N, CA, C and O atoms as CSV, one atom per row, in Angstrom:
chain,resi,resn,atom,element,x,y,z
A,1,MET,N,N,-3.054,-2.702,20.228
A,1,MET,CA,C,-2.874,-2.506,18.827
A,1,MET,C,C,-1.743,-1.576,18.620
A,1,MET,O,O,-1.625,-0.567,19.316
A,2,ILE,N,N,-0.907,-1.887,17.683
A,2,ILE,CA,C,0.173,-0.989,17.257
A,2,ILE,C,C,0.053,-0.711,15.774
A,2,ILE,O,O,-0.047,-1.650,14.984
A,3,ALA,N,N,0.059,0.544,15.372
A,3,ALA,CA,C,0.099,0.872,13.945
A,3,ALA,C,C,1.123,1.969,13.713
A,3,ALA,O,O,1.194,2.940,14.467
A,4,MET,N,N,1.919,1.802,12.658
A,4,MET,CA,C,2.906,2.813,12.367
A,4,MET,C,C,3.072,2.955,10.876
A,4,MET,O,O,2.967,1.981,10.131
A,5,GLY,N,N,3.328,4.161,10.446
A,5,GLY,CA,C,3.556,4.411,9.023
A,5,GLY,C,C,4.916,4.010,8.633
A,5,GLY,O,O,5.835,4.117,9.445
A,6,CYS,N,N,5.113,3.546,7.416
A,6,CYS,CA,C,6.403,3.132,6.894
A,6,CYS,C,C,6.641,3.757,5.504
A,6,CYS,O,O,5.701,3.935,4.729
A,7,PRO,N,N,7.923,4.089,5.197
A,7,PRO,CA,C,8.175,4.590,3.870
A,7,PRO,C,C,8.268,3.417,2.873
A,7,PRO,O,O,8.410,2.252,3.247
A,8,LEU,N,N,8.184,3.780,1.624
A,8,LEU,CA,C,8.287,2.780,0.535
A,8,LEU,C,C,9.680,2.228,0.545
A,8,LEU,O,O,10.649,2.984,0.609
A,9,ASN,N,N,9.804,0.890,0.482
A,9,ASN,CA,C,11.061,0.257,0.368
A,9,ASN,C,C,10.985,-0.748,-0.766
A,9,ASN,O,O,9.901,-0.932,-1.320
A,10,ALA,N,N,12.054,-1.398,-1.139
A,10,ALA,CA,C,12.062,-2.317,-2.238
A,10,ALA,C,C,11.113,-3.501,-2.029
A,10,ALA,O,O,10.451,-3.921,-2.978
A,11,VAL,N,N,11.033,-4.023,-0.870
A,11,VAL,CA,C,10.181,-5.166,-0.605
A,11,VAL,C,C,8.693,-4.735,-0.740
A,11,VAL,O,O,7.888,-5.432,-1.357
A,12,PHE,N,N,8.365,-3.601,-0.163
A,12,PHE,CA,C,6.997,-3.130,-0.197
A,12,PHE,C,C,6.615,-2.784,-1.684
A,12,PHE,O,O,5.523,-3.105,-2.151
A,13,LYS,N,N,7.517,-2.153,-2.354
A,13,LYS,CA,C,7.236,-1.825,-3.777
A,13,LYS,C,C,6.998,-3.061,-4.609
A,13,LYS,O,O,6.119,-3.069,-5.471
A,14,ASN,N,N,7.770,-4.110,-4.366
A,14,ASN,CA,C,7.624,-5.363,-5.099
A,14,ASN,C,C,6.243,-5.971,-4.827
A,14,ASN,O,O,5.669,-6.594,-5.720
A,15,LYS,N,N,5.701,-5.807,-3.632
A,15,LYS,CA,C,4.435,-6.416,-3.300
A,15,LYS,C,C,3.268,-5.675,-3.998
A,15,LYS,O,O,2.207,-6.262,-4.210
A,16,ILE,N,N,3.462,-4.402,-4.350
A,16,ILE,CA,C,2.329,-3.668,-4.938
A,16,ILE,C,C,2.600,-3.211,-6.397
A,16,ILE,O,O,1.868,-2.378,-6.930
A,17,THR,N,N,3.627,-3.749,-7.014
A,17,THR,CA,C,4.019,-3.359,-8.417
A,17,THR,C,C,2.891,-3.305,-9.391
A,17,THR,O,O,2.808,-2.404,-10.226
A,18,HIS,N,N,1.992,-4.304,-9.280
A,18,HIS,CA,C,0.849,-4.336,-10.211
A,18,HIS,C,C,-0.121,-3.149,-10.013
A,18,HIS,O,O,-0.903,-2.845,-10.914
A,19,ARG,N,N,-0.080,-2.507,-8.898
A,19,ARG,CA,C,-0.915,-1.293,-8.667
A,19,ARG,C,C,-0.186,0.008,-9.068
A,19,ARG,O,O,-0.833,1.051,-9.155
A,20,LEU,N,N,1.078,-0.020,-9.303
A,20,LEU,CA,C,1.845,1.205,-9.601
A,20,LEU,C,C,1.854,1.484,-11.089
A,20,LEU,O,O,2.197,2.598,-11.485
A,21,THR,N,N,1.509,0.567,-11.903
A,21,THR,CA,C,1.485,0.766,-13.344
A,21,THR,C,C,0.248,1.581,-13.671
A,21,THR,O,O,-0.788,1.430,-13.022
A,22,ARG,N,N,0.345,2.423,-14.650
A,22,ARG,CA,C,-0.831,3.219,-15.029
A,22,ARG,C,C,-1.886,2.387,-15.675
A,22,ARG,O,O,-1.571,1.642,-16.603
A,23,PRO,N,N,-3.194,2.465,-15.223
A,23,PRO,CA,C,-4.228,1.681,-15.798
A,23,PRO,C,C,-4.504,2.036,-17.285
A,23,PRO,O,O,-4.217,3.143,-17.740
A,24,VAL,N,N,-5.049,1.091,-17.990
A,24,VAL,CA,C,-5.379,1.287,-19.365
A,24,VAL,C,C,-6.554,2.259,-19.477
A,24,VAL,O,O,-7.462,2.244,-18.645
A,25,GLY,N,N,-6.531,3.078,-20.481
A,25,GLY,CA,C,-7.656,4.063,-20.699
A,25,GLY,C,C,-7.298,5.442,-20.181
A,25,GLY,O,O,-6.213,5.700,-19.661
A,26,ARG,N,N,-8.295,6.319,-20.359
A,26,ARG,CA,C,-8.121,7.695,-19.908
A,26,ARG,C,C,-8.252,7.779,-18.386
A,26,ARG,O,O,-9.119,7.143,-17.788
A,27,PRO,N,N,-7.397,8.556,-17.791
A,27,PRO,CA,C,-7.525,8.775,-16.299
A,27,PRO,C,C,-8.736,9.700,-16.027
A,27,PRO,O,O,-9.092,10.534,-16.860
A,28,SER,N,N,-9.339,9.535,-14.870
A,28,SER,CA,C,-10.410,10.385,-14.414
A,28,SER,C,C,-9.909,11.836,-14.223
A,28,SER,O,O,-8.807,12.051,-13.719
A,29,LEU,N,N,-10.705,12.798,-14.620
A,29,LEU,CA,C,-10.336,14.198,-14.442
A,29,LEU,C,C,-10.879,14.774,-13.193
A,29,LEU,O,O,-10.513,15.887,-12.819
A,30,THR,N,N,-11.774,14.037,-12.502
A,30,THR,CA,C,-12.412,14.546,-11.303
A,30,THR,C,C,-12.293,13.691,-10.066
A,30,THR,O,O,-12.274,14.200,-8.946
A,31,LYS,N,N,-12.210,12.334,-10.278
A,31,LYS,CA,C,-12.282,11.488,-9.120
A,31,LYS,C,C,-10.924,10.948,-8.722
A,31,LYS,O,O,-10.082,10.670,-9.576
A,32,VAL,N,N,-10.713,10.800,-7.430
A,32,VAL,CA,C,-9.480,10.142,-6.916
A,32,VAL,C,C,-9.812,8.624,-6.846
A,32,VAL,O,O,-10.845,8.231,-6.305
A,33,LYS,N,N,-8.927,7.806,-7.395
A,33,LYS,CA,C,-9.148,6.392,-7.312
A,33,LYS,C,C,-8.211,5.800,-6.278
A,33,LYS,O,O,-7.005,6.043,-6.283
A,34,ARG,N,N,-8.824,4.990,-5.361
A,34,ARG,CA,C,-8.027,4.404,-4.235
A,34,ARG,C,C,-8.011,2.894,-4.379
A,34,ARG,O,O,-9.016,2.268,-4.719
A,35,PHE,N,N,-6.876,2.341,-4.119
A,35,PHE,CA,C,-6.688,0.894,-4.093
A,35,PHE,C,C,-6.015,0.492,-2.793
A,35,PHE,O,O,-5.183,1.239,-2.276
A,36,PHE,N,N,-6.342,-0.631,-2.271
A,36,PHE,CA,C,-5.773,-1.122,-0.996
A,36,PHE,C,C,-5.226,-2.526,-1.250
A,36,PHE,O,O,-5.862,-3.342,-1.918
A,37,GLU,N,N,-4.033,-2.795,-0.703
A,37,GLU,CA,C,-3.389,-4.082,-0.770
A,37,GLU,C,C,-2.911,-4.385,0.629
A,37,GLU,O,O,-2.523,-3.487,1.377
A,38,GLU,N,N,-2.941,-5.675,0.983
A,38,GLU,CA,C,-2.380,-6.061,2.280
A,38,GLU,C,C,-1.586,-7.331,2.124
A,38,GLU,O,O,-1.917,-8.195,1.312
A,39,PHE,N,N,-0.531,-7.437,2.912
A,39,PHE,CA,C,0.366,-8.592,2.860
A,39,PHE,C,C,1.088,-8.686,4.217
A,39,PHE,O,O,1.054,-7.766,5.034
A,40,GLN,N,N,1.737,-9.836,4.414
A,40,GLN,CA,C,2.564,-10.077,5.627
A,40,GLN,C,C,3.984,-9.727,5.311
A,40,GLN,O,O,4.468,-9.907,4.193
A,41,TYR,N,N,4.673,-9.197,6.375
A,41,TYR,CA,C,6.077,-8.800,6.238
A,41,TYR,C,C,6.769,-8.921,7.543
A,41,TYR,O,O,6.170,-8.653,8.584
A,42,GLN,N,N,7.977,-9.305,7.535
A,42,GLN,CA,C,8.797,-9.396,8.781
A,42,GLN,C,C,10.159,-8.760,8.492
A,42,GLN,O,O,10.940,-9.282,7.696
A,43,ALA,N,N,10.429,-7.651,9.133
A,43,ALA,CA,C,11.721,-6.960,9.117
A,43,ALA,C,C,12.699,-7.838,9.918
A,43,ALA,O,O,12.303,-8.641,10.762
A,44,ALA,N,N,13.985,-7.649,9.616
A,44,ALA,CA,C,14.996,-8.409,10.314
A,44,ALA,C,C,14.954,-8.201,11.849
A,44,ALA,O,O,15.242,-9.120,12.617
A,45,CYS,N,N,14.606,-7.026,12.256
A,45,CYS,CA,C,14.615,-6.752,13.742
A,45,CYS,C,C,13.323,-7.100,14.384
A,45,CYS,O,O,13.210,-6.935,15.599
A,46,TRP,N,N,12.319,-7.576,13.668
A,46,TRP,CA,C,11.004,-7.893,14.300
A,46,TRP,C,C,11.035,-9.357,14.756
A,46,TRP,O,O,11.729,-10.192,14.176
A,47,VAL,N,N,10.249,-9.648,15.830
A,47,VAL,CA,C,10.189,-11.031,16.325
A,47,VAL,C,C,9.223,-11.834,15.522
A,47,VAL,O,O,9.412,-13.047,15.436
A,48,LYS,N,N,8.191,-11.267,14.916
A,48,LYS,CA,C,7.192,-12.006,14.129
A,48,LYS,C,C,6.772,-11.188,12.941
A,48,LYS,O,O,7.094,-10.007,12.817
A,49,GLU,N,N,6.029,-11.863,12.056
A,49,GLU,CA,C,5.461,-11.130,10.881
A,49,GLU,C,C,4.355,-10.156,11.307
A,49,GLU,O,O,3.669,-10.368,12.307
A,50,ARG,N,N,4.206,-9.117,10.545
A,50,ARG,CA,C,3.183,-8.111,10.818
A,50,ARG,C,C,2.367,-7.938,9.502
A,50,ARG,O,O,2.814,-8.257,8.400
A,51,ARG,N,N,1.170,-7.423,9.704
A,51,ARG,CA,C,0.259,-7.123,8.597
A,51,ARG,C,C,0.606,-5.730,8.096
A,51,ARG,O,O,0.697,-4.789,8.884
A,52,VAL,N,N,0.799,-5.595,6.790
A,52,VAL,CA,C,1.094,-4.318,6.158
A,52,VAL,C,C,-0.101,-4.002,5.192
A,52,VAL,O,O,-0.492,-4.831,4.371
A,53,VAL,N,N,-0.639,-2.806,5.328
A,53,VAL,CA,C,-1.733,-2.339,4.485
A,53,VAL,C,C,-1.121,-1.196,3.649
A,53,VAL,O,O,-0.507,-0.274,4.184
A,54,ALA,N,N,-1.303,-1.288,2.349
A,54,ALA,CA,C,-0.832,-0.192,1.421
A,54,ALA,C,C,-2.100,0.481,0.876
A,54,ALA,O,O,-3.095,-0.151,0.523
A,55,LYS,N,N,-1.978,1.837,0.835
A,55,LYS,CA,C,-3.051,2.600,0.170
A,55,LYS,C,C,-2.411,3.319,-1.044
A,55,LYS,O,O,-1.447,4.075,-0.929
A,56,ILE,N,N,-3.009,3.033,-2.192
A,56,ILE,CA,C,-2.473,3.678,-3.436
A,56,ILE,C,C,-3.560,4.591,-3.992
A,56,ILE,O,O,-4.667,4.141,-4.290
A,57,GLU,N,N,-3.235,5.879,-4.129
A,57,GLU,CA,C,-4.221,6.851,-4.635
A,57,GLU,C,C,-3.755,7.434,-5.981
A,57,GLU,O,O,-2.606,7.853,-6.128
A,58,ARG,N,N,-4.630,7.448,-6.911
A,58,ARG,CA,C,-4.362,8.124,-8.189
A,58,ARG,C,C,-5.156,9.376,-8.267
A,58,ARG,O,O,-6.383,9.284,-8.306
A,59,HIS,N,N,-4.578,10.537,-8.294
A,59,HIS,CA,C,-5.253,11.828,-8.271
A,59,HIS,C,C,-5.321,12.361,-9.630
A,59,HIS,O,O,-4.388,12.154,-10.406
A,60,PRO,N,N,-6.392,13.057,-9.993
A,60,PRO,CA,C,-6.481,13.657,-11.321
A,60,PRO,C,C,-5.318,14.549,-11.656
A,60,PRO,O,O,-4.877,15.337,-10.820
A,61,ARG,N,N,-4.831,14.443,-12.824
A,61,ARG,CA,C,-3.786,15.292,-13.391
A,61,ARG,C,C,-2.440,15.069,-12.690
A,61,ARG,O,O,-1.536,15.887,-12.863
A,62,GLU,N,N,-2.277,14.030,-11.931
A,62,GLU,CA,C,-1.005,13.699,-11.297
A,62,GLU,C,C,-0.431,12.425,-12.001
A,62,GLU,O,O,-1.107,11.397,-12.037
A,63,PRO,N,N,0.777,12.489,-12.544
A,63,PRO,CA,C,1.338,11.314,-13.314
A,63,PRO,C,C,1.637,10.111,-12.469
A,63,PRO,O,O,1.582,8.989,-12.972
A,64,PHE,N,N,1.964,10.299,-11.162
A,64,PHE,CA,C,2.381,9.184,-10.337
A,64,PHE,C,C,1.386,9.031,-9.166
A,64,PHE,O,O,0.803,10.004,-8.689
A,65,PRO,N,N,1.221,7.790,-8.733
A,65,PRO,CA,C,0.250,7.531,-7.607
A,65,PRO,C,C,0.947,7.970,-6.301
A,65,PRO,O,O,2.173,8.014,-6.207
A,66,ARG,N,N,0.083,8.301,-5.273
A,66,ARG,CA,C,0.500,8.540,-3.970
A,66,ARG,C,C,0.427,7.193,-3.208
A,66,ARG,O,O,-0.582,6.494,-3.305
A,67,VAL,N,N,1.432,6.843,-2.491
A,67,VAL,CA,C,1.483,5.557,-1.830
A,67,VAL,C,C,1.817,5.702,-0.347
A,67,VAL,O,O,2.726,6.453,0.006
A,68,GLY,N,N,1.100,4.998,0.520
A,68,GLY,CA,C,1.370,4.991,1.925
A,68,GLY,C,C,1.202,3.586,2.485
A,68,GLY,O,O,0.374,2.803,2.020
A,69,PHE,N,N,1.994,3.296,3.476
A,69,PHE,CA,C,1.944,1.987,4.125
A,69,PHE,C,C,1.684,2.118,5.669
A,69,PHE,O,O,2.194,3.032,6.317
A,70,ILE,N,N,0.925,1.230,6.191
A,70,ILE,CA,C,0.758,1.166,7.647
A,70,ILE,C,C,1.040,-0.253,8.037
A,70,ILE,O,O,0.553,-1.190,7.405
A,71,VAL,N,N,1.836,-0.422,9.093
A,71,VAL,CA,C,2.167,-1.748,9.637
A,71,VAL,C,C,1.330,-1.911,10.911
A,71,VAL,O,O,1.332,-1.055,11.796
A,72,ILE,N,N,0.628,-3.023,10.969
A,72,ILE,CA,C,-0.344,-3.267,12.064
A,72,ILE,C,C,-0.051,-4.640,12.688
A,72,ILE,O,O,0.336,-5.584,12.000
A,73,ASN,N,N,-0.246,-4.720,14.004
A,73,ASN,CA,C,-0.008,-6.065,14.615
A,73,ASN,C,C,-1.386,-6.778,14.827
A,73,ASN,O,O,-1.462,-7.730,15.604
A,74,LEU,N,N,-2.457,-6.327,14.149
A,74,LEU,CA,C,-3.755,-7.011,14.196
A,74,LEU,C,C,-3.723,-8.211,13.297
A,74,LEU,O,O,-2.944,-8.232,12.344
A,75,PRO,N,N,-4.531,-9.214,13.551
A,75,PRO,CA,C,-4.551,-10.400,12.666
A,75,PRO,C,C,-5.190,-10.051,11.342
A,75,PRO,O,O,-5.912,-9.059,11.243
A,76,MET,N,N,-4.929,-10.870,10.297
A,76,MET,CA,C,-5.429,-10.657,8.968
A,76,MET,C,C,-6.975,-10.926,8.884
A,76,MET,O,O,-7.647,-10.295,8.068
A,77,GLU,N,N,-7.514,-11.799,9.668
A,77,GLU,CA,C,-8.923,-12.155,9.550
A,77,GLU,C,C,-9.760,-11.118,10.258
A,77,GLU,O,O,-9.419,-10.746,11.381
A,78,PRO,N,N,-10.890,-10.602,9.640
A,78,PRO,CA,C,-11.744,-9.669,10.342
A,78,PRO,C,C,-12.521,-10.395,11.411
A,78,PRO,O,O,-12.838,-11.578,11.286
A,79,HIS,N,N,-12.831,-9.642,12.497
A,79,HIS,CA,C,-13.628,-10.258,13.627
A,79,HIS,C,C,-15.072,-9.906,13.556
A,79,HIS,O,O,-15.854,-10.331,14.407
């Protein structure tokens, strides 16, 4: 298994745009809200597509979400 962190880029941002907009209603003042998205991606230098998992966190009193990506060579289907 290979897993590596990746910075936000235009392709990744486009895949999770619907999670980056502020949700309707009042934000929580105490709870961190986490969302996960996954998709397939192939960089120009890669031989095949890889699975990318994004974690989006909305922290209380922070105007913008925290976003992280991990690229994994594991299959999409759980075993």
